[in-house]
N, C-alpha and C positions, 0 to 999 in steps of 0.2 A: 130559451125556456121562458114561458110566460111568467110575469111577475106574481100572478096568483099562485101558480104551482110552486114556484121557488119559495115564496113566503110560507106557504102551507108546509112544504117539506122541511124548511128550516125550523119552524115552530114545532112540528111534530117529531122530528128525528133528532135535531140538535139540542134545542133548549127552548122553553117557552119564552117568548119575547124576541127571539132572533128574527122571526118573520117580520115583526114590526120594524126592526132596525133596517131590514132590506127594503121596506116601504117608506123609509124616512119618517117614521113615527117613533122617534127616539124616546120621548117621555113615557108613552104608554108601554113601550117595549121595556124600558127600565123598571117600570112599576111591576109588570108581569114577572120579569126576571128576579126582581128583589123579593117579591112575595113568595115565589116558588123556591128561591134559595133559602129564605128563612124557614119555610116549612120543611125543606129537605134537611136542613141542619137540625131542626127539632127531631125529625124522625131518626136521623143518624145518631144524635146524642142519646136518644132514648134506647135505641138498639145497642149502642155501645155500653150504656149503663146496665142494660139487661144482661149482656154477655159478661160483663165484669161481675155481676152478682152471681151468675152461674159459676164463673171461674173461682170466686171466693168460696162457694159451696163445695167445689171439688177440692180446693186446697185445704179447707177445714176438715175434709174427710166425711162430709155429710152425703156426698154423692160418689159412687164408684167411678173410676176413671175410664171405664169401658165405653165404647162408642154407643152401644144400645142404652146404657144407663144415662148417658148425657143427652141423647135424643129423647128419651122418655122424660127427662127433667125439662128439656126445652118445651116439649109438648104439654106437659103438666107441671108448670113451675111451682116451687114452694111459695107460700104466701109472701115471704119477704121480697121475692122477685116478680111476682105476678103483676103488681101495679106498674112496674117499669115497662113490661111488655104491652100492657093495655094502653099506656100513654103513646107508644109508637104506633099502634094500630088506630088510635084516635086521630092522628094527624094524616095518615096515609090517604083517606078519601079526599081530604082537602087538596092534596097534591094533584090528584086526578081532576078535581073540579077546576083548579086554576089552569091546568094544562088544557082542558076542554074549552074553557072560556077564552084562552089565548088563541086557540085554533078558530073558534067562531068569530072572534074579533078580527083576526087576520083576514078571514074570508070576507067579512063585512067591509073592511077597509079596501081590500084589493078589488072587490066587486064594484065599489063606488069609483075607483080610479080608472076603470076601463073606458 
């Protein structure tokens, strides 16, 4: 398999930065991996906090424990939980941007090495 295709597949399917490691560009691969990991942790923490908020609402009896009531609350969260969900959705576009830049940079580096 050509190094270009291998690097693109690694960065697109496995994790951003993996393609850089396969091209022996360890520093930039570590930067992409680190930035993506930090953003992923921020999104995960925000979604976990949001789900904990919804769970506390259920435990406190403010939300019925039926599936439809929970789904309705997730789609239309109470004000106390709304900010937590918006924080998660604020970080998500940056995940896609970092992933896209990783792919473009792998393509740029691999094209120069031909």
